[in-house]
C-alpha positions in Angstrom: 144.0 133.0 155.1 146.9 131.2 153.3 148.1 129.3 155.8 144.2 128.1 155.6 144.9 127.0 152.0 148.2 125.6 152.5 146.5 123.6 155.1 143.8 122.4 154.2 145.5 121.6 150.4 148.4 119.9 152.8 145.6 117.9 154.1 144.1 116.6 151.3 146.7 116.1 149.2 148.1 113.1 151.8 144.8 111.8 151.5 145.1 111.2 148.4 148.3 110.1 148.3 147.5 107.6 151.1 144.1 106.8 148.6 147.3 106.1 145.8 148.9 104.0 147.9 146.0 102.1 149.1 145.2 101.6 145.6 148.7 100.0 144.1 148.9 97.4 147.2 145.2 96.0 146.1 146.4 96.1 142.6 149.5 94.4 143.7 147.5 92.2 145.9 144.6 90.9 144.4 143.9 89.7 140.6 142.6 92.5 138.2 139.0 91.3 138.1 139.2 91.1 142.3 140.3 94.8 142.8 137.9 96.0 140.0 135.2 94.6 142.0 136.6 96.6 145.0 137.2 99.4 143.2 134.1 99.8 141.2 132.2 99.1 145.0 134.8 102.7 146.4 132.8 104.6 143.1 129.5 103.6 144.7 130.6 104.3 148.3 131.8 107.9 146.9 129.2 108.3 145.2 126.6 107.6 147.2 128.3 109.6 150.5 128.4 112.9 147.9 125.3 112.2 147.7 123.4 111.7 151.2 124.5 114.6 152.2 122.5 116.6 150.4 124.7 119.4 150.9 124.0 119.9 154.3 127.5 120.3 154.7 127.7 123.7 152.5 124.6 124.8 154.1 126.1 124.4 158.5 128.8 126.3 157.6 126.7 129.2 155.8 123.7 129.3 158.2 126.3 128.7 161.7 127.5 131.7 160.6 124.0 132.8 160.6 123.3 131.8 164.4 122.5 128.8 163.4 123.1 125.3 164.5 121.1 122.0 163.5 124.6 119.9 163.8 123.5 118.1 166.8 119.9 116.8 164.9 122.0 116.1 161.3 124.5 114.1 163.2 122.4 111.9 165.7 120.9 111.4 162.0 123.0 109.7 160.6 124.4 107.6 163.6 120.9 106.5 163.4 121.2 105.7 159.7 124.8 103.5 160.4 123.3 101.5 162.9 120.5 100.8 162.0 121.6 99.8 158.0 124.4 97.7 160.3 121.3 96.1 162.2 119.4 95.1 158.8 122.8 93.7 157.4 123.4 91.1 160.0 120.0 90.5 160.4 119.2 89.9 156.5 122.1 88.5 156.0 122.8 90.4 152.8 125.7 89.7 151.3 125.6 92.1 148.0 128.4 95.2 147.7 125.9 97.4 147.0 124.6 97.8 151.0 127.7 97.9 152.3 128.3 101.3 150.0 125.3 102.3 151.0 126.2 101.9 154.9 129.7 103.7 154.5 128.5 105.9 151.8 126.1 107.5 155.4 128.7 107.4 157.3 131.5 109.6 154.4 128.0 111.4 154.9 127.7 111.7 158.6 131.9 113.0 158.7 131.8 115.6 156.0 129.2 117.1 158.2 131.3 116.4 161.4 134.4 118.3 158.7 131.5 121.2 157.9 131.7 122.0 162.3 135.6 122.1 161.7 135.1 124.5 159.3 132.6 126.7 160.5 133.9 127.4 163.1 137.3 128.1 161.2 139.0 124.8 162.9 141.4 124.4 160.4 143.9 122.4 162.1 141.0 120.4 163.2 139.6 120.0 159.9 142.9 118.4 158.7 143.8 116.4 161.4 140.6 114.8 161.0 141.0 114.3 157.4 144.5 113.5 157.4 143.3 110.5 161.1 140.5 109.0 158.1 143.0 108.4 155.8 146.0 106.7 157.4 143.3 104.7 160.1 141.2 103.6 157.6 143.4 102.5 154.6 146.7 101.2 157.2 144.0 98.4 158.4 142.9 97.8 155.3 145.9 97.4 153.1 147.5 95.5 156.9 144.6 92.8 155.8 145.7 92.5 152.1 149.3 92.5 153.1 148.7 89.4 155.3 146.7 87.3 153.2 143.0 88.5 153.2 142.5 89.0 149.7 138.4 87.7 149.6 137.1 91.5 147.7 133.8 91.1 149.6 135.0 90.6 152.4 137.9 93.7 152.5 134.7 95.6 151.7 132.9 94.8 154.6 136.0 95.6 156.9 136.0 99.0 155.0 132.9 99.6 155.6 132.7 98.6 159.0 135.8 100.7 159.9 134.3 104.2 158.3 131.2 103.7 160.9 133.3 102.9 163.9 135.5 106.1 162.8 132.1 108.0 162.3 131.2 107.0 166.0 134.6 107.5 167.1 134.4 111.1 166.1 130.9 111.7 167.1 131.8 110.8 170.8 134.6 112.8 170.6 132.9 115.5 169.6 130.0 114.9 172.3 130.1 118.5 173.5 128.0 119.6 170.6 125.0 118.0 171.9 125.6 119.0 175.3 126.0 122.5 174.2 123.3 125.2 174.5 121.6 124.6 170.6 121.8 128.5 168.4 118.2 129.0 166.8 117.6 125.5 165.0 116.5 126.4 161.3 114.1 124.0 159.4 115.6 121.5 157.2 114.1 122.3 154.2 115.9 125.3 154.3 119.1 123.5 154.8 118.6 121.8 152.0 117.3 124.5 150.2 120.5 126.5 150.2 123.2 123.3 149.9 121.6 122.0 147.3 122.9 124.3 144.9 126.4 123.7 145.0 124.7 119.9 146.2 123.6 119.1 142.5 127.1 121.0 141.1 129.0 118.7 143.0 126.9 115.1 142.3 126.8 116.4 138.2 130.8 116.9 138.1 131.1 113.4 140.0 128.5 111.9 137.5 131.0 111.8 134.7 133.6 109.7 136.0 130.9 107.4 138.1 129.0 107.0 135.2 132.1 105.7 133.0 133.2 103.3 136.0 130.1 101.4 136.1 129.3 101.4 132.4 132.6 99.7 131.6 131.5 97.0 134.2 128.5 97.0 132.8 129.5 96.8 129.7 132.8 94.7 130.3 134.0 93.0 132.9 135.7 93.9 136.5 139.4 93.3 135.5 138.7 96.2 132.9 137.0 98.3 135.3 140.3 98.0 137.7 142.7 98.8 134.4 140.1 101.9 134.3 140.5 102.6 137.5 144.1 103.2 137.4 144.1 105.3 134.0 141.2 107.1 136.3 143.8 107.0 139.6 146.6 108.6 137.4 144.3 111.6 135.9 142.7 112.6 139.5 146.1 112.5 140.7 146.6 115.4 138.5 143.4 116.9 138.9 144.2 117.4 142.6 146.4 120.7 141.2 143.8 122.2 139.5 140.7 121.7 142.3 143.5 123.2 145.4 144.2 126.0 142.4 140.2 126.3 142.5 140.5 126.6 146.1 142.8 129.6 146.9 140.9 131.3 143.2 137.4 131.1 144.8 137.7 133.4 147.9 139.9 136.2 145.8 136.6 136.3 143.7 133.8 137.2 145.7 135.6 140.7 146.2 135.8 143.2 142.7 134.6 144.0 139.8 133.2 141.7 136.9 136.1 142.4 134.4 138.4 141.9 137.7 136.9 138.4 138.2 137.7 137.4 134.4 141.0 138.3 134.7 142.0 136.9 138.2 139.7 133.4 136.5 142.0 133.6 133.4 145.2 134.2 135.3 144.4 131.1 137.5 143.4 128.9 134.4 146.9 129.7 132.6 148.5 128.7 135.9 147.0 125.3 136.8 147.3 124.2 132.9 151.4 125.5 133.4 151.1 123.6 136.5 149.6 119.7 134.5 152.2 120.0 131.6 155.1 119.4 133.5 153.8 116.5 134.8 151.9 115.0 132.0 154.8 115.0 130.2 156.6 113.3 132.9 153.7 110.9 132.6 154.0 110.6 128.8 157.7 109.2 128.9 158.0 106.9 132.0 154.0 106.0 132.1 154.6 102.5 131.2 157.4 102.4 133.6 155.8 103.8 136.8 152.8 101.8 135.7 154.3 98.5 135.7 156.5 99.4 139.0 153.8 100.6 141.2 150.7 98.7 139.7 151.8 95.3 137.7 152.4 94.3 134.3 148.9 93.1 133.4 148.0 97.3 134.5 150.2 98.2 130.8 146.5 98.0 129.5 145.4 101.8 131.9 147.9 103.7 129.7 146.4 104.4 127.0 143.2 105.3 128.7 145.5 107.5 131.2 147.2 109.5 128.2 143.3 110.0 127.3 142.4 111.6 131.0 145.2 113.4 131.4 144.6 115.6 128.2 140.8 115.8 129.5 143.0 117.6 132.4 143.3 120.9 129.9 139.2 121.3 129.2 138.8 120.6 132.8 140.8 123.4 134.3 138.3 125.8 132.0 135.4 124.0 133.9 137.5 124.0 137.7 137.8 127.7 137.4 134.6 129.0 135.7 132.3 127.1 138.2 134.1 129.0 141.0 133.2 132.4 138.9 129.7 131.5 138.2 129.6 130.8 141.9 130.9 134.2 143.1 128.3 136.0 141.0 125.5 133.8 141.8 125.0 132.4 138.2 124.5 128.9 138.7 121.7 127.9 135.8 125.1 128.4 133.1 126.8 126.2 134.9 124.2 123.0 135.4 123.6 123.6 131.3 127.3 123.2 131.0 127.7 119.4 133.2 123.9 118.6 132.0 124.8 119.0 128.9 128.4 116.6 129.4 126.6 114.0 131.2 124.4 113.4 128.5 127.3 113.5 125.8 129.2 111.5 128.3 126.2 108.6 128.5 125.7 108.7 124.9 129.4 108.0 123.6 130.3 105.6 126.2 127.4 103.1 124.8 129.2 103.4 121.3 132.7 103.8 121.5 133.2 101.2 124.7 132.0 98.2 122.3 134.7 99.9 119.9 137.5 100.6 121.8 137.1 99.3 125.4 137.9 101.5 128.0 140.0 103.5 126.3 136.5 104.4 124.5 135.9 105.3 127.7 138.5 107.9 128.3 137.6 109.4 125.0 133.9 109.5 125.7 134.8 111.8 129.5 137.1 113.9 127.1 135.2 115.1 124.8 132.4 115.5 127.2 134.7 117.6 129.4 135.9 119.4 126.6 132.2 120.5 125.8 131.3 121.3 129.3 134.7 124.0 129.6 134.7 125.2 126.7 130.5 125.9 127.3 131.6 127.9 130.4 134.3 129.2 129.2 132.8 131.5 126.5 129.0 132.0 128.5 130.8 133.5 130.8 132.9 135.4 128.7 136.7 135.3 130.1 138.5 135.2 127.0 137.8 138.8 126.4 139.1 140.2 129.3 
């Protein structure tokens, strides 16, 4: 079990580091405005990929263990949608970034389903290899294009989308035995959606907090400010990866034991995660300006203050991340839903007020307040503090 957690966490950390390196290369070689366009597009891409999977990946793992398999049918759907979207863009000569985000997002959703198939069969080495291969192949080709003089953001977006679709089709071909095996009992799609929607809604609401920040900065300011905020978010999310890894380790242990024992484990995980975040947070507090200039360039000093604020938001985020695992383990989804819905509403409202006043620092401040409400609300509602 521990070896599998380390393997999966290691693959995710590697993919995150590759993403950081790609962003550094983009920021160093593109203007802030062009990098902002790419950063905004990547935000749309990831959010669309999350939405379009409809919780099928989670449902596939759950129902596969019960002798039900819809993977052949679902993979064919995503392949068809990707190809039809590419044909539509080529025929209509559509030159809008959002359409390319839809195409890339569908490919990401299909890849999530293929990864879920590996998880369902407990092929964790295969899962880790797929994550590493995707991060390495796509990011390296895009980085190579930028490094050798391709600085048109729209062209880079097209290349990125096309590579995601190509990687998905290659993976589907390598997994072609899925379509030749005798199927298990097929379940109706609404049952897949019904189960997966529980965790899916939480994921969408959680991602919406950051997604809305980027979108509103782009709407109320300009693409250069999007670039600066994206770099601040990249710094904070590098720290949040530690929190997610701790949550992945915590969740299986919460499936057993009494309510008080689960709360004790949750509180311990909160304390350990907070301790893990303190040291890198303090290091960035001291050396953050130098790190931003060395990695991204002098213009990205503007990312420093929002990065500080988002790092501070890590601590209430720990409360939410750990307590939401407890909520899921106890099948008590409503508390997690309420905490996120209220947090999203607070975030949107404060962004309209803070961004015109304080710029991207205001967006980060809105996130800090929203995360604080979210974390404290679920922590108190589940009464973890009394364990």
